[in-house]
C-alpha positions as CSV (number, residue, x, y, z in Angstrom):
1,X,95.1,122.4,110.6
2,X,93.9,123.9,113.7
3,X,95.8,122.3,116.5
4,X,94.5,122.1,119.7
5,X,96.6,121.8,122.8
6,X,94.0,120.3,125.9
7,X,95.5,121.6,128.9
8,X,93.1,120.2,131.4
9,X,90.2,117.6,132.3
10,X,87.3,118.2,134.0
11,X,87.6,114.8,135.5
12,X,90.7,112.7,135.9
13,X,90.5,109.0,136.5
14,X,91.9,106.2,134.7
15,X,93.1,104.6,131.7
16,X,93.2,107.6,129.1
17,X,93.1,111.2,128.3
18,X,92.7,113.4,125.8
19,X,95.9,115.2,124.6
20,X,95.3,116.9,121.7
21,X,92.8,117.7,119.2
22,X,93.2,119.3,115.5
23,X,90.5,119.9,112.6
24,X,92.0,120.1,109.2
25,X,89.9,123.0,108.6
26,X,87.0,124.9,110.3
27,X,85.3,125.6,107.1
28,X,84.1,122.6,104.8
29,X,82.6,122.4,101.7
30,X,79.4,120.0,101.0
31,X,80.4,117.5,100.3
32,X,84.0,117.8,100.8
33,X,86.4,116.0,103.0
34,X,88.0,117.1,106.6
35,X,89.5,114.9,109.0
36,X,89.7,115.1,112.9
37,X,93.1,114.2,114.5
38,X,93.1,113.2,118.4
39,X,96.0,112.4,120.5
40,X,96.0,110.8,124.2
41,X,97.8,108.9,126.5
42,X,97.5,106.5,129.3
43,X,96.9,108.4,132.9
44,X,97.8,105.5,135.0
45,X,99.0,102.7,132.6
46,X,96.1,100.3,133.8
47,X,94.7,100.8,130.0
48,X,98.2,99.4,128.8
49,X,98.7,96.4,130.7
50,X,96.6,94.1,128.5
51,X,94.7,93.6,125.4
52,X,91.4,95.4,124.5
53,X,89.2,96.0,121.8
54,X,90.1,100.2,120.9
55,X,86.9,102.1,120.6
56,X,86.5,105.1,118.9
57,X,83.3,107.0,118.0
58,X,82.7,110.6,116.4
59,X,79.4,112.6,116.5
60,X,78.2,114.3,113.7
61,X,75.2,116.0,111.8
62,X,73.0,113.7,110.3
63,X,73.8,113.6,106.7
64,X,78.0,113.6,107.7
65,X,79.7,109.9,106.9
66,X,83.1,109.0,108.2
67,X,84.5,106.4,105.7
68,X,88.0,106.2,107.3
69,X,89.7,105.7,110.4
70,X,93.3,105.3,111.1
71,X,94.6,104.3,115.0
72,X,98.5,104.7,115.4
73,X,100.0,102.9,118.6
74,X,102.5,106.0,118.3
75,X,104.6,104.7,121.1
76,X,105.4,101.4,119.3
77,X,104.6,102.8,116.0
78,X,102.3,100.7,115.0
79,X,99.0,100.9,112.5
80,X,95.8,99.1,114.6
81,X,93.5,97.9,111.4
82,X,89.8,99.1,112.5
83,X,86.3,98.0,111.2
84,X,83.2,99.6,111.6
85,X,81.3,99.2,114.7
86,X,77.3,100.1,114.3
87,X,77.0,98.8,117.9
88,X,79.3,101.3,119.6
89,X,77.6,103.8,117.6
90,X,74.3,102.7,118.5
91,X,76.0,102.7,122.1
92,X,77.0,106.2,122.3
93,X,73.6,107.5,120.9
94,X,71.2,105.8,123.4
95,X,73.7,107.5,125.8
96,X,74.6,111.0,124.2
97,X,71.6,111.5,121.7
98,X,71.3,115.1,120.0
99,X,69.1,116.2,117.7
100,X,70.2,116.3,114.2
101,X,72.8,114.6,114.8
102,X,74.1,110.7,114.7
103,X,76.8,108.9,115.8
104,X,79.8,106.8,113.9
105,X,81.4,104.4,115.6
106,X,84.6,102.0,114.8
107,X,86.3,99.3,116.7
108,X,90.1,97.6,116.6
109,X,89.7,94.2,114.2
110,X,91.1,92.2,116.9
111,X,92.3,92.3,120.5
112,X,95.5,94.7,120.5
113,X,97.6,96.1,123.7
114,X,98.3,99.2,123.5
115,X,101.7,101.4,123.8
116,X,100.8,104.4,126.6
117,X,99.9,107.0,123.3
118,X,97.5,106.4,120.5
119,X,96.8,109.0,117.5
120,X,93.2,108.5,115.9
121,X,92.7,110.2,112.6
122,X,89.2,110.0,111.5
123,X,88.2,111.2,107.6
124,X,84.6,113.3,107.6
125,X,82.9,113.7,104.0
126,X,80.5,116.6,104.9
127,X,76.8,116.7,104.3
128,X,74.7,119.0,102.3
129,X,73.2,120.6,104.8
130,X,74.8,124.3,105.3
131,X,75.2,125.8,108.7
132,X,77.3,125.9,111.8
133,X,77.9,122.4,113.7
134,X,80.4,121.1,116.3
135,X,81.7,117.8,116.8
136,X,82.5,115.1,119.3
137,X,84.3,112.3,120.0
138,X,84.7,109.5,122.7
139,X,86.6,106.7,123.0
140,X,87.4,103.4,125.0
141,X,88.0,99.7,125.0
142,X,86.7,96.4,126.1
143,X,87.8,93.0,126.4
144,X,84.7,91.5,125.3
145,X,84.3,91.7,121.0
146,X,81.7,95.0,121.0
147,X,80.4,93.6,117.6
148,X,78.4,90.8,118.9
149,X,78.3,91.9,123.1
150,X,77.2,95.0,123.0
151,X,73.8,94.9,121.5
152,X,71.0,91.9,121.4
153,X,70.0,89.2,118.6
154,X,67.5,92.4,117.4
155,X,69.8,95.2,117.6
156,X,69.0,96.5,120.9
157,X,71.2,97.7,123.4
158,X,72.2,94.6,126.0
159,X,71.7,96.7,129.2
160,X,73.1,93.1,131.2
161,X,76.3,93.3,129.5
162,X,76.8,96.7,128.7
163,X,76.1,98.4,132.6
164,X,77.3,96.8,135.6
165,X,80.2,95.2,134.9
166,X,84.1,95.7,134.8
167,X,86.1,94.4,131.8
168,X,86.3,90.9,132.6
169,X,82.7,90.3,134.5
170,X,84.3,89.5,137.6
171,X,83.0,92.3,139.6
172,X,80.4,94.8,139.4
173,X,81.0,98.1,138.2
174,X,79.1,100.8,140.3
175,X,79.3,104.4,141.9
176,X,81.3,104.8,145.1
177,X,77.8,104.6,146.9
178,X,76.7,101.4,145.2
179,X,73.6,103.4,144.2
180,X,73.8,102.6,140.4
181,X,75.1,100.6,137.9
182,X,77.5,102.3,135.5
183,X,78.2,101.7,132.2
184,X,81.0,98.3,131.8
185,X,84.5,99.5,132.9
186,X,86.8,101.2,129.7
187,X,83.7,101.4,127.2
188,X,83.9,105.2,128.0
189,X,87.2,106.1,128.7
190,X,87.5,110.0,127.3
191,X,85.1,112.2,125.9
192,X,84.7,116.0,124.7
193,X,81.2,116.3,126.0
194,X,79.7,119.4,128.1
195,X,79.6,118.9,131.9
196,X,75.7,119.7,131.4
197,X,75.3,117.1,128.6
198,X,77.1,114.2,131.0
199,X,75.4,115.3,133.9
200,X,71.8,115.3,132.1
201,X,72.5,112.0,130.5
202,X,73.6,109.9,133.7
203,X,70.1,111.9,135.5
204,X,68.2,110.8,132.2
205,X,69.2,106.7,132.2
206,X,69.3,106.8,136.4
207,X,65.1,106.3,135.4
208,X,66.0,102.6,133.8
209,X,66.8,99.8,136.5
210,X,68.4,96.1,135.6
211,X,68.8,93.1,137.5
212,X,72.5,91.3,137.6
213,X,73.8,88.5,139.6
214,X,76.5,89.7,142.4
215,X,79.1,87.3,141.7
216,X,80.9,87.9,144.9
217,X,77.8,87.1,146.8
218,X,76.5,83.6,145.6
219,X,75.0,85.2,142.5
220,X,72.3,87.2,144.3
221,X,70.2,89.2,142.0
222,X,70.7,92.7,142.9
223,X,68.6,95.4,141.3
224,X,70.2,98.8,140.5
225,X,69.4,102.3,138.0
226,X,71.8,102.5,134.9
227,X,74.0,105.2,134.3
228,X,76.5,106.1,132.2
229,X,80.1,106.7,133.2
230,X,83.0,108.4,131.0
231,X,86.4,108.5,133.2
232,X,87.8,111.8,131.8
233,X,86.0,114.6,130.0
234,X,87.2,117.8,129.0
235,X,86.9,121.0,131.4
236,X,85.1,124.2,130.4
237,X,88.1,125.9,129.5
238,X,89.3,123.2,127.3
239,X,86.1,123.0,125.4
240,X,86.0,126.9,125.5
241,X,90.0,126.4,123.5
242,X,88.6,123.9,121.1
243,X,85.6,126.4,120.3
244,X,83.3,123.0,121.0
245,X,85.3,121.5,117.9
246,X,82.9,124.1,115.6
247,X,82.7,123.7,112.1
248,X,81.0,125.7,109.4
249,X,79.3,123.8,105.7
250,X,79.2,126.5,103.1
251,X,77.8,126.7,99.8
252,X,78.4,124.7,97.0
253,X,81.1,122.1,98.0
254,X,83.8,124.4,98.4
255,X,86.6,123.6,95.4
256,X,85.1,120.8,93.9
257,X,85.6,121.7,90.7
258,X,88.1,124.9,91.5
259,X,91.9,124.6,91.6
260,X,93.3,127.3,94.1
261,X,95.4,130.0,92.8
262,X,98.1,129.0,94.8
263,X,98.5,125.7,93.4
264,X,102.4,125.7,92.4
265,X,102.5,125.9,96.1
266,X,101.1,122.2,96.6
267,X,104.2,120.3,95.4
268,X,103.6,116.4,95.3
269,X,107.0,114.3,94.8
270,X,106.4,110.2,93.9
271,X,108.5,107.6,95.5
272,X,108.5,103.9,95.8
273,X,104.6,103.0,97.2
274,X,104.1,106.2,98.4
275,X,103.8,109.8,97.7
276,X,104.9,113.0,99.3
277,X,102.7,116.2,99.6
278,X,104.2,119.3,100.9
279,X,101.4,121.9,101.5
280,X,100.6,124.6,104.1
281,X,97.6,122.9,105.6
282,X,94.8,120.7,104.3
283,X,93.8,117.5,103.6
284,X,95.8,115.4,101.1
285,X,93.7,112.1,99.4
286,X,95.7,109.6,96.9
287,X,93.6,107.5,94.5
288,X,94.8,105.0,92.2
289,X,94.1,104.8,88.2
290,X,90.9,103.1,89.1
291,X,90.0,105.9,91.6
292,X,90.2,103.8,94.8
293,X,91.7,105.6,97.7
294,X,94.6,104.1,98.9
295,X,95.5,106.7,102.1
296,X,94.2,110.2,103.2
297,X,95.9,112.6,105.4
298,X,96.1,115.8,107.2
299,X,98.9,118.0,106.2
300,X,100.6,121.2,107.8
301,X,103.9,120.8,106.1
302,X,105.4,117.7,105.2
303,X,103.0,114.4,105.0
304,X,103.7,110.7,103.3
305,X,101.2,108.8,102.4
306,X,100.5,105.1,100.7
307,X,100.2,104.5,97.0
308,X,99.8,102.1,94.4
309,X,102.5,101.1,92.0
310,X,101.6,103.6,89.1
311,X,99.3,106.7,87.9
312,X,98.2,108.3,90.8
313,X,95.9,111.1,91.9
314,X,96.7,113.6,94.6
315,X,94.1,115.6,95.6
316,X,94.4,118.4,98.2
317,X,91.6,120.2,99.8
318,X,92.6,123.5,102.1
319,X,89.6,125.7,103.0
320,X,87.1,126.4,99.8
321,X,90.3,125.1,97.6
322,X,90.9,122.0,96.0
323,X,94.3,121.0,94.0
324,X,94.6,117.9,92.1
325,X,97.9,116.4,90.2
326,X,98.9,113.3,88.8
327,X,102.0,111.3,89.3
328,X,103.8,107.8,88.5
329,X,104.5,105.8,91.5
330,X,107.3,103.1,91.2
């Protein structure tokens, strides 16, 4: 695993800031799995003071998928159920498009009051197009249900909801000079964008204006251009350190039909409803007898994964090697 500690931020405001990013590998075979683990922490406690829908999106090459996201409130040791959120992906795509890439979004299944530290692990499946790529992540939170409020009935951006409001629509969300409506408070808390991309997005969105009723001035109609607002983005130094989350897709689904020569160095132990995997790097995935995935985690040392009772197949992928072991779970 490539653990990338984030030392600083280009801008520091409120909400959460990204602390570490870890890629399970920087080289993945066609059609193979990898994970990206992100930890983020509260800056001032504002975000942890109330309940929000947690939001997460990852930008990947257009033929990749992201079948699973696991989010853990690490302060309270609680796994927060997450579900796919195409609406958040659509919003991220509108604000931060990139040729040859797409956004995949997730949201928490319900409102949740987080502790001060969060860990997210997103499982990615590489596509067939080989080459060098970079990934990006954005995290946020919203008090309104993203699945129903971010888009209109016809699937377009709901501009009058997404831009211009604070978290509870009691006041405008505007820049300090009150010249434009910012994206709604906390929708984008932290991201891995370059400063150049961030500024270019703000300039591009400013060509569109919307009109909103001012709740503090008799609902008088107020018209302003819009602009995206990400409270905390990585500095240039951090982007260099993280190598811009670079990953290479290599030919032939490296390791899809192979077993590493050092397979004996991967140890799998079955327990009650779980398996323990000991390996020096890689991604471990557990499947039940019917081929249904029960858990997946990056492992760099020891990892414990959920498993169903009975026969389980444990797959460990590390770079160009794939190891599969069978165990019986109690």
